[in-house]
mmCIF entry with sequence, helices, sheets and N, C-alpha, C, O atoms, coordinates in Angstrom:
data_MODEL
# 
_entry.id   MODEL 
# 
_entity.id                         1 
_entity.type                       polymer 
_entity.pdbx_number_of_molecules   1 
# 
_entity_poly.entity_id                      1 
_entity_poly.type                           'polypeptide(L)' 
_entity_poly.nstd_linkage                   no 
_entity_poly.nstd_monomer                   no 
_entity_poly.pdbx_seq_one_letter_code       
;(UNK)(UNK)(UNK)(UNK)(UNK)(UNK)(UNK)(UNK)(UNK)(UNK)(UNK)(UNK)(UNK)(UNK)(UNK)(UNK)
(UNK)(UNK)(UNK)(UNK)(UNK)(UNK)(UNK)(UNK)(UNK)(UNK)(UNK)(UNK)(UNK)(UNK)(UNK)(UNK)
(UNK)(UNK)(UNK)(UNK)(UNK)(UNK)(UNK)(UNK)(UNK)(UNK)(UNK)(UNK)(UNK)(UNK)(UNK)(UNK)
(UNK)(UNK)(UNK)(UNK)
;
_entity_poly.pdbx_seq_one_letter_code_can   XXXXXXXXXXXXXXXXXXXXXXXXXXXXXXXXXXXXXXXXXXXXXXXXXXXX 
_entity_poly.pdbx_strand_id                 A 
# 
loop_
_entity_poly_seq.entity_id 
_entity_poly_seq.num 
_entity_poly_seq.mon_id 
_entity_poly_seq.hetero 
1 1  UNK n 
1 2  UNK n 
1 3  UNK n 
1 4  UNK n 
1 5  UNK n 
1 6  UNK n 
1 7  UNK n 
1 8  UNK n 
1 9  UNK n 
1 10 UNK n 
1 11 UNK n 
1 12 UNK n 
1 13 UNK n 
1 14 UNK n 
1 15 UNK n 
1 16 UNK n 
1 17 UNK n 
1 18 UNK n 
1 19 UNK n 
1 20 UNK n 
1 21 UNK n 
1 22 UNK n 
1 23 UNK n 
1 24 UNK n 
1 25 UNK n 
1 26 UNK n 
1 27 UNK n 
1 28 UNK n 
1 29 UNK n 
1 30 UNK n 
1 31 UNK n 
1 32 UNK n 
1 33 UNK n 
1 34 UNK n 
1 35 UNK n 
1 36 UNK n 
1 37 UNK n 
1 38 UNK n 
1 39 UNK n 
1 40 UNK n 
1 41 UNK n 
1 42 UNK n 
1 43 UNK n 
1 44 UNK n 
1 45 UNK n 
1 46 UNK n 
1 47 UNK n 
1 48 UNK n 
1 49 UNK n 
1 50 UNK n 
1 51 UNK n 
1 52 UNK n 
# 
_struct_asym.id          A 
_struct_asym.entity_id   1 
# 
loop_
_struct_conf.conf_type_id 
_struct_conf.id 
_struct_conf.pdbx_PDB_helix_id 
_struct_conf.beg_label_comp_id 
_struct_conf.beg_label_asym_id 
_struct_conf.beg_label_seq_id 
_struct_conf.pdbx_beg_PDB_ins_code 
_struct_conf.end_label_comp_id 
_struct_conf.end_label_asym_id 
_struct_conf.end_label_seq_id 
_struct_conf.pdbx_end_PDB_ins_code 
_struct_conf.beg_auth_comp_id 
_struct_conf.beg_auth_asym_id 
_struct_conf.beg_auth_seq_id 
_struct_conf.end_auth_comp_id 
_struct_conf.end_auth_asym_id 
_struct_conf.end_auth_seq_id 
_struct_conf.pdbx_PDB_helix_class 
_struct_conf.details 
_struct_conf.pdbx_PDB_helix_length 
HELX_P HELX_P1 AA1 UNK A 2  ? UNK A 18 ? UNK A 2  UNK A 18 1 ? 17 
HELX_P HELX_P2 AA2 UNK A 19 ? UNK A 23 ? UNK A 19 UNK A 23 3 ? 5  
HELX_P HELX_P3 AA3 UNK A 27 ? UNK A 51 ? UNK A 27 UNK A 51 1 ? 25 
# 
_struct_conf_type.id          HELX_P 
_struct_conf_type.criteria    ? 
_struct_conf_type.reference   ? 
# 
loop_
_atom_site.group_PDB 
_atom_site.id 
_atom_site.type_symbol 
_atom_site.label_atom_id 
_atom_site.label_alt_id 
_atom_site.label_comp_id 
_atom_site.label_asym_id 
_atom_site.label_entity_id 
_atom_site.label_seq_id 
_atom_site.pdbx_PDB_ins_code 
_atom_site.Cartn_x 
_atom_site.Cartn_y 
_atom_site.Cartn_z 
_atom_site.occupancy 
_atom_site.B_iso_or_equiv 
_atom_site.pdbx_formal_charge 
_atom_site.auth_seq_id 
_atom_site.auth_comp_id 
_atom_site.auth_asym_id 
_atom_site.auth_atom_id 
_atom_site.pdbx_PDB_model_num 
ATOM 1   N N  . UNK A 1 1  ? 181.671 259.547 39.583 1.00 0.00 ? 1  UNK A N  1 
ATOM 2   C CA . UNK A 1 1  ? 182.116 260.828 40.095 1.00 0.00 ? 1  UNK A CA 1 
ATOM 3   C C  . UNK A 1 1  ? 181.294 261.972 39.495 1.00 0.00 ? 1  UNK A C  1 
ATOM 4   O O  . UNK A 1 1  ? 180.910 262.902 40.204 1.00 0.00 ? 1  UNK A O  1 
ATOM 5   N N  . UNK A 1 2  ? 181.026 261.900 38.184 1.00 0.00 ? 2  UNK A N  1 
ATOM 6   C CA . UNK A 1 2  ? 180.280 262.996 37.563 1.00 0.00 ? 2  UNK A CA 1 
ATOM 7   C C  . UNK A 1 2  ? 178.846 263.062 38.083 1.00 0.00 ? 2  UNK A C  1 
ATOM 8   O O  . UNK A 1 2  ? 178.289 264.151 38.219 1.00 0.00 ? 2  UNK A O  1 
ATOM 9   N N  . UNK A 1 3  ? 178.246 261.910 38.375 1.00 0.00 ? 3  UNK A N  1 
ATOM 10  C CA . UNK A 1 3  ? 176.897 261.904 38.929 1.00 0.00 ? 3  UNK A CA 1 
ATOM 11  C C  . UNK A 1 3  ? 176.880 262.555 40.304 1.00 0.00 ? 3  UNK A C  1 
ATOM 12  O O  . UNK A 1 3  ? 175.950 263.287 40.643 1.00 0.00 ? 3  UNK A O  1 
ATOM 13  N N  . UNK A 1 4  ? 177.908 262.286 41.089 1.00 0.00 ? 4  UNK A N  1 
ATOM 14  C CA . UNK A 1 4  ? 178.029 262.892 42.414 1.00 0.00 ? 4  UNK A CA 1 
ATOM 15  C C  . UNK A 1 4  ? 178.137 264.406 42.298 1.00 0.00 ? 4  UNK A C  1 
ATOM 16  O O  . UNK A 1 4  ? 177.486 265.129 43.052 1.00 0.00 ? 4  UNK A O  1 
ATOM 17  N N  . UNK A 1 5  ? 178.944 264.893 41.370 1.00 0.00 ? 5  UNK A N  1 
ATOM 18  C CA . UNK A 1 5  ? 179.103 266.339 41.197 1.00 0.00 ? 5  UNK A CA 1 
ATOM 19  C C  . UNK A 1 5  ? 177.812 266.987 40.714 1.00 0.00 ? 5  UNK A C  1 
ATOM 20  O O  . UNK A 1 5  ? 177.468 268.084 41.152 1.00 0.00 ? 5  UNK A O  1 
ATOM 21  N N  . UNK A 1 6  ? 177.098 266.322 39.820 1.00 0.00 ? 6  UNK A N  1 
ATOM 22  C CA . UNK A 1 6  ? 175.823 266.873 39.362 1.00 0.00 ? 6  UNK A CA 1 
ATOM 23  C C  . UNK A 1 6  ? 174.802 266.903 40.501 1.00 0.00 ? 6  UNK A C  1 
ATOM 24  O O  . UNK A 1 6  ? 174.013 267.842 40.603 1.00 0.00 ? 6  UNK A O  1 
ATOM 25  N N  . UNK A 1 7  ? 174.815 265.882 41.352 1.00 0.00 ? 7  UNK A N  1 
ATOM 26  C CA . UNK A 1 7  ? 173.918 265.859 42.505 1.00 0.00 ? 7  UNK A CA 1 
ATOM 27  C C  . UNK A 1 7  ? 174.237 267.003 43.449 1.00 0.00 ? 7  UNK A C  1 
ATOM 28  O O  . UNK A 1 7  ? 173.331 267.691 43.919 1.00 0.00 ? 7  UNK A O  1 
ATOM 29  N N  . UNK A 1 8  ? 175.516 267.214 43.732 1.00 0.00 ? 8  UNK A N  1 
ATOM 30  C CA . UNK A 1 8  ? 175.939 268.322 44.591 1.00 0.00 ? 8  UNK A CA 1 
ATOM 31  C C  . UNK A 1 8  ? 175.516 269.649 43.965 1.00 0.00 ? 8  UNK A C  1 
ATOM 32  O O  . UNK A 1 8  ? 175.035 270.541 44.664 1.00 0.00 ? 8  UNK A O  1 
ATOM 33  N N  . UNK A 1 9  ? 175.694 269.779 42.660 1.00 0.00 ? 9  UNK A N  1 
ATOM 34  C CA . UNK A 1 9  ? 175.322 271.014 41.971 1.00 0.00 ? 9  UNK A CA 1 
ATOM 35  C C  . UNK A 1 9  ? 173.830 271.301 42.125 1.00 0.00 ? 9  UNK A C  1 
ATOM 36  O O  . UNK A 1 9  ? 173.444 272.426 42.442 1.00 0.00 ? 9  UNK A O  1 
ATOM 37  N N  . UNK A 1 10 ? 173.003 270.301 41.903 1.00 0.00 ? 10 UNK A N  1 
ATOM 38  C CA . UNK A 1 10 ? 171.552 270.484 42.020 1.00 0.00 ? 10 UNK A CA 1 
ATOM 39  C C  . UNK A 1 10 ? 171.162 270.848 43.446 1.00 0.00 ? 10 UNK A C  1 
ATOM 40  O O  . UNK A 1 10 ? 170.345 271.746 43.655 1.00 0.00 ? 10 UNK A O  1 
ATOM 41  N N  . UNK A 1 11 ? 171.737 270.160 44.428 1.00 0.00 ? 11 UNK A N  1 
ATOM 42  C CA . UNK A 1 11 ? 171.420 270.466 45.821 1.00 0.00 ? 11 UNK A CA 1 
ATOM 43  C C  . UNK A 1 11 ? 171.823 271.886 46.196 1.00 0.00 ? 11 UNK A C  1 
ATOM 44  O O  . UNK A 1 11 ? 171.072 272.589 46.872 1.00 0.00 ? 11 UNK A O  1 
ATOM 45  N N  . UNK A 1 12 ? 172.999 272.308 45.761 1.00 0.00 ? 12 UNK A N  1 
ATOM 46  C CA . UNK A 1 12 ? 173.463 273.653 46.095 1.00 0.00 ? 12 UNK A CA 1 
ATOM 47  C C  . UNK A 1 12 ? 172.589 274.706 45.416 1.00 0.00 ? 12 UNK A C  1 
ATOM 48  O O  . UNK A 1 12 ? 172.299 275.740 46.016 1.00 0.00 ? 12 UNK A O  1 
ATOM 49  N N  . UNK A 1 13 ? 172.170 274.463 44.186 1.00 0.00 ? 13 UNK A N  1 
ATOM 50  C CA . UNK A 1 13 ? 171.292 275.415 43.499 1.00 0.00 ? 13 UNK A CA 1 
ATOM 51  C C  . UNK A 1 13 ? 169.939 275.499 44.210 1.00 0.00 ? 13 UNK A C  1 
ATOM 52  O O  . UNK A 1 13 ? 169.375 276.586 44.338 1.00 0.00 ? 13 UNK A O  1 
ATOM 53  N N  . UNK A 1 14 ? 169.421 274.370 44.667 1.00 0.00 ? 14 UNK A N  1 
ATOM 54  C CA . UNK A 1 14 ? 168.153 274.391 45.405 1.00 0.00 ? 14 UNK A CA 1 
ATOM 55  C C  . UNK A 1 14 ? 168.305 275.163 46.709 1.00 0.00 ? 14 UNK A C  1 
ATOM 56  O O  . UNK A 1 14 ? 167.446 275.974 47.056 1.00 0.00 ? 14 UNK A O  1 
ATOM 57  N N  . UNK A 1 15 ? 169.396 274.914 47.433 1.00 0.00 ? 15 UNK A N  1 
ATOM 58  C CA . UNK A 1 15 ? 169.640 275.646 48.681 1.00 0.00 ? 15 UNK A CA 1 
ATOM 59  C C  . UNK A 1 15 ? 169.801 277.132 48.397 1.00 0.00 ? 15 UNK A C  1 
ATOM 60  O O  . UNK A 1 15 ? 169.297 277.975 49.139 1.00 0.00 ? 15 UNK A O  1 
ATOM 61  N N  . UNK A 1 16 ? 170.515 277.448 47.304 1.00 0.00 ? 16 UNK A N  1 
ATOM 62  C CA . UNK A 1 16 ? 170.689 278.862 46.931 1.00 0.00 ? 16 UNK A CA 1 
ATOM 63  C C  . UNK A 1 16 ? 169.333 279.515 46.655 1.00 0.00 ? 16 UNK A C  1 
ATOM 64  O O  . UNK A 1 16 ? 169.057 280.613 47.139 1.00 0.00 ? 16 UNK A O  1 
ATOM 65  N N  . UNK A 1 17 ? 168.492 278.835 45.876 1.00 0.00 ? 17 UNK A N  1 
ATOM 66  C CA . UNK A 1 17 ? 167.186 279.407 45.528 1.00 0.00 ? 17 UNK A CA 1 
ATOM 67  C C  . UNK A 1 17 ? 166.322 279.602 46.772 1.00 0.00 ? 17 UNK A C  1 
ATOM 68  O O  . UNK A 1 17 ? 165.663 280.632 46.919 1.00 0.00 ? 17 UNK A O  1 
ATOM 69  N N  . UNK A 1 18 ? 166.326 278.620 47.658 1.00 0.00 ? 18 UNK A N  1 
ATOM 70  C CA . UNK A 1 18 ? 165.555 278.762 48.897 1.00 0.00 ? 18 UNK A CA 1 
ATOM 71  C C  . UNK A 1 18 ? 166.075 279.921 49.734 1.00 0.00 ? 18 UNK A C  1 
ATOM 72  O O  . UNK A 1 18 ? 165.297 280.721 50.252 1.00 0.00 ? 18 UNK A O  1 
ATOM 73  N N  . UNK A 1 19 ? 167.376 280.005 49.862 1.00 0.00 ? 19 UNK A N  1 
ATOM 74  C CA . UNK A 1 19 ? 167.957 281.081 50.660 1.00 0.00 ? 19 UNK A CA 1 
ATOM 75  C C  . UNK A 1 19 ? 167.732 282.448 50.050 1.00 0.00 ? 19 UNK A C  1 
ATOM 76  O O  . UNK A 1 19 ? 167.523 283.427 50.766 1.00 0.00 ? 19 UNK A O  1 
ATOM 77  N N  . UNK A 1 20 ? 167.774 282.520 48.743 1.00 0.00 ? 20 UNK A N  1 
ATOM 78  C CA . UNK A 1 20 ? 167.631 283.810 48.064 1.00 0.00 ? 20 UNK A CA 1 
ATOM 79  C C  . UNK A 1 20 ? 166.181 284.276 48.039 1.00 0.00 ? 20 UNK A C  1 
ATOM 80  O O  . UNK A 1 20 ? 165.899 285.444 48.304 1.00 0.00 ? 20 UNK A O  1 
ATOM 81  N N  . UNK A 1 21 ? 165.264 283.370 47.722 1.00 0.00 ? 21 UNK A N  1 
ATOM 82  C CA . UNK A 1 21 ? 163.878 283.772 47.528 1.00 0.00 ? 21 UNK A CA 1 
ATOM 83  C C  . UNK A 1 21 ? 162.991 283.595 48.758 1.00 0.00 ? 21 UNK A C  1 
ATOM 84  O O  . UNK A 1 21 ? 162.014 284.328 48.913 1.00 0.00 ? 21 UNK A O  1 
ATOM 85  N N  . UNK A 1 22 ? 163.302 282.647 49.633 1.00 0.00 ? 22 UNK A N  1 
ATOM 86  C CA . UNK A 1 22 ? 162.405 282.339 50.745 1.00 0.00 ? 22 UNK A CA 1 
ATOM 87  C C  . UNK A 1 22 ? 162.919 282.884 52.069 1.00 0.00 ? 22 UNK A C  1 
ATOM 88  O O  . UNK A 1 22 ? 162.205 283.603 52.768 1.00 0.00 ? 22 UNK A O  1 
ATOM 89  N N  . UNK A 1 23 ? 164.154 282.545 52.414 1.00 0.00 ? 23 UNK A N  1 
ATOM 90  C CA . UNK A 1 23 ? 164.640 282.847 53.753 1.00 0.00 ? 23 UNK A CA 1 
ATOM 91  C C  . UNK A 1 23 ? 165.479 284.109 53.850 1.00 0.00 ? 23 UNK A C  1 
ATOM 92  O O  . UNK A 1 23 ? 165.724 284.583 54.959 1.00 0.00 ? 23 UNK A O  1 
ATOM 93  N N  . UNK A 1 24 ? 165.924 284.666 52.754 1.00 0.00 ? 24 UNK A N  1 
ATOM 94  C CA . UNK A 1 24 ? 166.731 285.894 52.721 1.00 0.00 ? 24 UNK A CA 1 
ATOM 95  C C  . UNK A 1 24 ? 167.941 285.800 53.654 1.00 0.00 ? 24 UNK A C  1 
ATOM 96  O O  . UNK A 1 24 ? 168.177 286.681 54.481 1.00 0.00 ? 24 UNK A O  1 
ATOM 97  N N  . UNK A 1 25 ? 168.695 284.722 53.500 1.00 0.00 ? 25 UNK A N  1 
ATOM 98  C CA . UNK A 1 25 ? 169.942 284.557 54.250 1.00 0.00 ? 25 UNK A CA 1 
ATOM 99  C C  . UNK A 1 25 ? 170.928 285.590 53.707 1.00 0.00 ? 25 UNK A C  1 
ATOM 100 O O  . UNK A 1 25 ? 170.744 286.106 52.605 1.00 0.00 ? 25 UNK A O  1 
ATOM 101 N N  . UNK A 1 26 ? 171.961 285.887 54.471 1.00 0.00 ? 26 UNK A N  1 
ATOM 102 C CA . UNK A 1 26 ? 172.948 286.879 54.064 1.00 0.00 ? 26 UNK A CA 1 
ATOM 103 C C  . UNK A 1 26 ? 173.403 286.716 52.625 1.00 0.00 ? 26 UNK A C  1 
ATOM 104 O O  . UNK A 1 26 ? 173.612 285.597 52.155 1.00 0.00 ? 26 UNK A O  1 
ATOM 105 N N  . UNK A 1 27 ? 173.552 287.811 51.942 1.00 0.00 ? 27 UNK A N  1 
ATOM 106 C CA . UNK A 1 27 ? 173.830 287.779 50.505 1.00 0.00 ? 27 UNK A CA 1 
ATOM 107 C C  . UNK A 1 27 ? 175.176 287.139 50.181 1.00 0.00 ? 27 UNK A C  1 
ATOM 108 O O  . UNK A 1 27 ? 175.309 286.509 49.132 1.00 0.00 ? 27 UNK A O  1 
ATOM 109 N N  . UNK A 1 28 ? 176.169 287.281 51.042 1.00 0.00 ? 28 UNK A N  1 
ATOM 110 C CA . UNK A 1 28 ? 177.476 286.686 50.765 1.00 0.00 ? 28 UNK A CA 1 
ATOM 111 C C  . UNK A 1 28 ? 177.372 285.167 50.722 1.00 0.00 ? 28 UNK A C  1 
ATOM 112 O O  . UNK A 1 28 ? 177.905 284.537 49.809 1.00 0.00 ? 28 UNK A O  1 
ATOM 113 N N  . UNK A 1 29 ? 176.697 284.578 51.691 1.00 0.00 ? 29 UNK A N  1 
ATOM 114 C CA . UNK A 1 29 ? 176.547 283.127 51.743 1.00 0.00 ? 29 UNK A CA 1 
ATOM 115 C C  . UNK A 1 29 ? 175.780 282.618 50.529 1.00 0.00 ? 29 UNK A C  1 
ATOM 116 O O  . UNK A 1 29 ? 176.149 281.599 49.944 1.00 0.00 ? 29 UNK A O  1 
ATOM 117 N N  . UNK A 1 30 ? 174.740 283.304 50.156 1.00 0.00 ? 30 UNK A N  1 
ATOM 118 C CA . UNK A 1 30 ? 173.922 282.881 49.022 1.00 0.00 ? 30 UNK A CA 1 
ATOM 119 C C  . UNK A 1 30 ? 174.737 282.902 47.733 1.00 0.00 ? 30 UNK A C  1 
ATOM 120 O O  . UNK A 1 30 ? 174.661 281.965 46.939 1.00 0.00 ? 30 UNK A O  1 
ATOM 121 N N  . UNK A 1 31 ? 175.502 283.942 47.521 1.00 0.00 ? 31 UNK A N  1 
ATOM 122 C CA . UNK A 1 31 ? 176.279 284.031 46.294 1.00 0.00 ? 31 UNK A CA 1 
ATOM 123 C C  . UNK A 1 31 ? 177.452 283.053 46.296 1.00 0.00 ? 31 UNK A C  1 
ATOM 124 O O  . UNK A 1 31 ? 177.853 282.580 45.232 1.00 0.00 ? 31 UNK A O  1 
ATOM 125 N N  . UNK A 1 32 ? 178.004 282.742 47.457 1.00 0.00 ? 32 UNK A N  1 
ATOM 126 C CA . UNK A 1 32 ? 179.042 281.713 47.530 1.00 0.00 ? 32 UNK A CA 1 
ATOM 127 C C  . UNK A 1 32 ? 178.476 280.347 47.158 1.00 0.00 ? 32 UNK A C  1 
ATOM 128 O O  . UNK A 1 32 ? 179.151 279.557 46.499 1.00 0.00 ? 32 UNK A O  1 
ATOM 129 N N  . UNK A 1 33 ? 177.251 280.064 47.571 1.00 0.00 ? 33 UNK A N  1 
ATOM 130 C CA . UNK A 1 33 ? 176.609 278.807 47.184 1.00 0.00 ? 33 UNK A CA 1 
ATOM 131 C C  . UNK A 1 33 ? 176.400 278.729 45.676 1.00 0.00 ? 33 UNK A C  1 
ATOM 132 O O  . UNK A 1 33 ? 176.595 277.673 45.073 1.00 0.00 ? 33 UNK A O  1 
ATOM 133 N N  . UNK A 1 34 ? 176.009 279.829 45.073 1.00 0.00 ? 34 UNK A N  1 
ATOM 134 C CA . UNK A 1 34 ? 175.822 279.851 43.624 1.00 0.00 ? 34 UNK A CA 1 
ATOM 135 C C  . UNK A 1 34 ? 177.147 279.630 42.903 1.00 0.00 ? 34 UNK A C  1 
ATOM 136 O O  . UNK A 1 34 ? 177.201 278.886 41.924 1.00 0.00 ? 34 UNK A O  1 
ATOM 137 N N  . UNK A 1 35 ? 178.203 280.263 43.371 1.00 0.00 ? 35 UNK A N  1 
ATOM 138 C CA . UNK A 1 35 ? 179.529 280.077 42.771 1.00 0.00 ? 35 UNK A CA 1 
ATOM 139 C C  . UNK A 1 35 ? 179.978 278.632 42.931 1.00 0.00 ? 35 UNK A C  1 
ATOM 140 O O  . UNK A 1 35 ? 180.533 278.053 41.998 1.00 0.00 ? 35 UNK A O  1 
ATOM 141 N N  . UNK A 1 36 ? 179.747 278.039 44.104 1.00 0.00 ? 36 UNK A N  1 
ATOM 142 C CA . UNK A 1 36 ? 180.100 276.642 44.335 1.00 0.00 ? 36 UNK A CA 1 
ATOM 143 C C  . UNK A 1 36 ? 179.342 275.726 43.379 1.00 0.00 ? 36 UNK A C  1 
ATOM 144 O O  . UNK A 1 36 ? 179.917 274.769 42.860 1.00 0.00 ? 36 UNK A O  1 
ATOM 145 N N  . UNK A 1 37 ? 178.078 276.000 43.140 1.00 0.00 ? 37 UNK A N  1 
ATOM 146 C CA . UNK A 1 37 ? 177.282 275.190 42.217 1.00 0.00 ? 37 UNK A CA 1 
ATOM 147 C C  . UNK A 1 37 ? 177.820 275.291 40.796 1.00 0.00 ? 37 UNK A C  1 
ATOM 148 O O  . UNK A 1 37 ? 177.889 274.290 40.082 1.00 0.00 ? 37 UNK A O  1 
ATOM 149 N N  . UNK A 1 38 ? 178.195 276.480 40.390 1.00 0.00 ? 38 UNK A N  1 
ATOM 150 C CA . UNK A 1 38 ? 178.743 276.665 39.040 1.00 0.00 ? 38 UNK A CA 1 
ATOM 151 C C  . UNK A 1 38 ? 180.059 275.912 38.900 1.00 0.00 ? 38 UNK A C  1 
ATOM 152 O O  . UNK A 1 38 ? 180.294 275.262 37.881 1.00 0.00 ? 38 UNK A O  1 
ATOM 153 N N  . UNK A 1 39 ? 180.912 275.991 39.906 1.00 0.00 ? 39 UNK A N  1 
ATOM 154 C CA . UNK A 1 39 ? 182.198 275.293 39.856 1.00 0.00 ? 39 UNK A CA 1 
ATOM 155 C C  . UNK A 1 39 ? 181.987 273.783 39.793 1.00 0.00 ? 39 UNK A C  1 
ATOM 156 O O  . UNK A 1 39 ? 182.646 273.105 39.005 1.00 0.00 ? 39 UNK A O  1 
ATOM 157 N N  . UNK A 1 40 ? 181.082 273.246 40.608 1.00 0.00 ? 40 UNK A N  1 
ATOM 158 C CA . UNK A 1 40 ? 180.796 271.807 40.572 1.00 0.00 ? 40 UNK A CA 1 
ATOM 159 C C  . UNK A 1 40 ? 180.241 271.392 39.212 1.00 0.00 ? 40 UNK A C  1 
ATOM 160 O O  . UNK A 1 40 ? 180.594 270.333 38.693 1.00 0.00 ? 40 UNK A O  1 
ATOM 161 N N  . UNK A 1 41 ? 179.383 272.214 38.641 1.00 0.00 ? 41 UNK A N  1 
ATOM 162 C CA . UNK A 1 41 ? 178.839 271.913 37.320 1.00 0.00 ? 41 UNK A CA 1 
ATOM 163 C C  . UNK A 1 41 ? 179.910 271.896 36.247 1.00 0.00 ? 41 UNK A C  1 
ATOM 164 O O  . UNK A 1 41 ? 179.902 271.028 35.374 1.00 0.00 ? 41 UNK A O  1 
ATOM 165 N N  . UNK A 1 42 ? 180.830 272.843 36.302 1.00 0.00 ? 42 UNK A N  1 
ATOM 166 C CA . UNK A 1 42 ? 181.917 272.897 35.323 1.00 0.00 ? 42 UNK A CA 1 
ATOM 167 C C  . UNK A 1 42 ? 182.827 271.691 35.473 1.00 0.00 ? 42 UNK A C  1 
ATOM 168 O O  . UNK A 1 42 ? 183.221 271.084 34.477 1.00 0.00 ? 42 UNK A O  1 
ATOM 169 N N  . UNK A 1 43 ? 183.166 271.336 36.710 1.00 0.00 ? 43 UNK A N  1 
ATOM 170 C CA . UNK A 1 43 ? 184.017 270.164 36.934 1.00 0.00 ? 43 UNK A CA 1 
ATOM 171 C C  . UNK A 1 43 ? 183.315 268.903 36.443 1.00 0.00 ? 43 UNK A C  1 
ATOM 172 O O  . UNK A 1 43 ? 183.944 268.050 35.817 1.00 0.00 ? 43 UNK A O  1 
ATOM 173 N N  . UNK A 1 44 ? 182.022 268.776 36.718 1.00 0.00 ? 44 UNK A N  1 
ATOM 174 C CA . UNK A 1 44 ? 181.266 267.627 36.235 1.00 0.00 ? 44 UNK A CA 1 
ATOM 175 C C  . UNK A 1 44 ? 181.226 267.563 34.721 1.00 0.00 ? 44 UNK A C  1 
ATOM 176 O O  . UNK A 1 44 ? 181.312 266.480 34.143 1.00 0.00 ? 44 UNK A O  1 
ATOM 177 N N  . UNK A 1 45 ? 181.097 268.708 34.076 1.00 0.00 ? 45 UNK A N  1 
ATOM 178 C CA . UNK A 1 45 ? 181.094 268.751 32.614 1.00 0.00 ? 45 UNK A CA 1 
ATOM 179 C C  . UNK A 1 45 ? 182.452 268.354 32.061 1.00 0.00 ? 45 UNK A C  1 
ATOM 180 O O  . UNK A 1 45 ? 182.533 267.631 31.068 1.00 0.00 ? 45 UNK A O  1 
ATOM 181 N N  . UNK A 1 46 ? 183.524 268.824 32.701 1.00 0.00 ? 46 UNK A N  1 
ATOM 182 C CA . UNK A 1 46 ? 184.879 268.479 32.244 1.00 0.00 ? 46 UNK A CA 1 
ATOM 183 C C  . UNK A 1 46 ? 185.132 266.990 32.397 1.00 0.00 ? 46 UNK A C  1 
ATOM 184 O O  . UNK A 1 46 ? 185.739 266.373 31.521 1.00 0.00 ? 46 UNK A O  1 
ATOM 185 N N  . UNK A 1 47 ? 184.672 266.397 33.505 1.00 0.00 ? 47 UNK A N  1 
ATOM 186 C CA . UNK A 1 47 ? 184.848 264.959 33.706 1.00 0.00 ? 47 UNK A CA 1 
ATOM 187 C C  . UNK A 1 47 ? 184.050 264.191 32.661 1.00 0.00 ? 47 UNK A C  1 
ATOM 188 O O  . UNK A 1 47 ? 184.529 263.192 32.126 1.00 0.00 ? 47 UNK A O  1 
ATOM 189 N N  . UNK A 1 48 ? 182.832 264.651 32.367 1.00 0.00 ? 48 UNK A N  1 
ATOM 190 C CA . UNK A 1 48 ? 182.005 263.996 31.354 1.00 0.00 ? 48 UNK A CA 1 
ATOM 191 C C  . UNK A 1 48 ? 182.681 264.067 29.993 1.00 0.00 ? 48 UNK A C  1 
ATOM 192 O O  . UNK A 1 48 ? 182.695 263.081 29.256 1.00 0.00 ? 48 UNK A O  1 
ATOM 193 N N  . UNK A 1 49 ? 183.242 265.221 29.650 1.00 0.00 ? 49 UNK A N  1 
ATOM 194 C CA . UNK A 1 49 ? 183.901 265.391 28.360 1.00 0.00 ? 49 UNK A CA 1 
ATOM 195 C C  . UNK A 1 49 ? 185.149 264.526 28.257 1.00 0.00 ? 49 UNK A C  1 
ATOM 196 O O  . UNK A 1 49 ? 185.463 264.010 27.184 1.00 0.00 ? 49 UNK A O  1 
ATOM 197 N N  . UNK A 1 50 ? 185.853 264.367 29.356 1.00 0.00 ? 50 UNK A N  1 
ATOM 198 C CA . UNK A 1 50 ? 187.087 263.589 29.347 1.00 0.00 ? 50 UNK A CA 1 
ATOM 199 C C  . UNK A 1 50 ? 186.812 262.097 29.215 1.00 0.00 ? 50 UNK A C  1 
ATOM 200 O O  . UNK A 1 50 ? 187.628 261.374 28.644 1.00 0.00 ? 50 UNK A O  1 
ATOM 201 N N  . UNK A 1 51 ? 185.684 261.621 29.729 1.00 0.00 ? 51 UNK A N  1 
ATOM 202 C CA . UNK A 1 51 ? 185.386 260.193 29.674 1.00 0.00 ? 51 UNK A CA 1 
ATOM 203 C C  . UNK A 1 51 ? 184.675 259.787 28.395 1.00 0.00 ? 51 UNK A C  1 
ATOM 204 O O  . UNK A 1 51 ? 184.625 258.597 28.085 1.00 0.00 ? 51 UNK A O  1 
ATOM 205 N N  . UNK A 1 52 ? 184.130 260.716 27.650 1.00 0.00 ? 52 UNK A N  1 
ATOM 206 C CA . UNK A 1 52 ? 183.411 260.384 26.408 1.00 0.00 ? 52 UNK A CA 1 
ATOM 207 C C  . UNK A 1 52 ? 184.349 260.183 25.253 1.00 0.00 ? 52 UNK A C  1 
ATOM 208 O O  . UNK A 1 52 ? 183.906 259.898 24.140 1.00 0.00 ? 52 UNK A O  1 
# 
């Protein structure tokens, strides 16, 4: 599960970076993607901490 969340986090950060720097997609969507990536990263970290 934690690997899946880290994969989702990396993909969302890449999409965010592309949208922010390359394609200039609407700012609301870009910032929502960044928030989603942070939330997935935190959940993945919590799962990692709980299993260790």
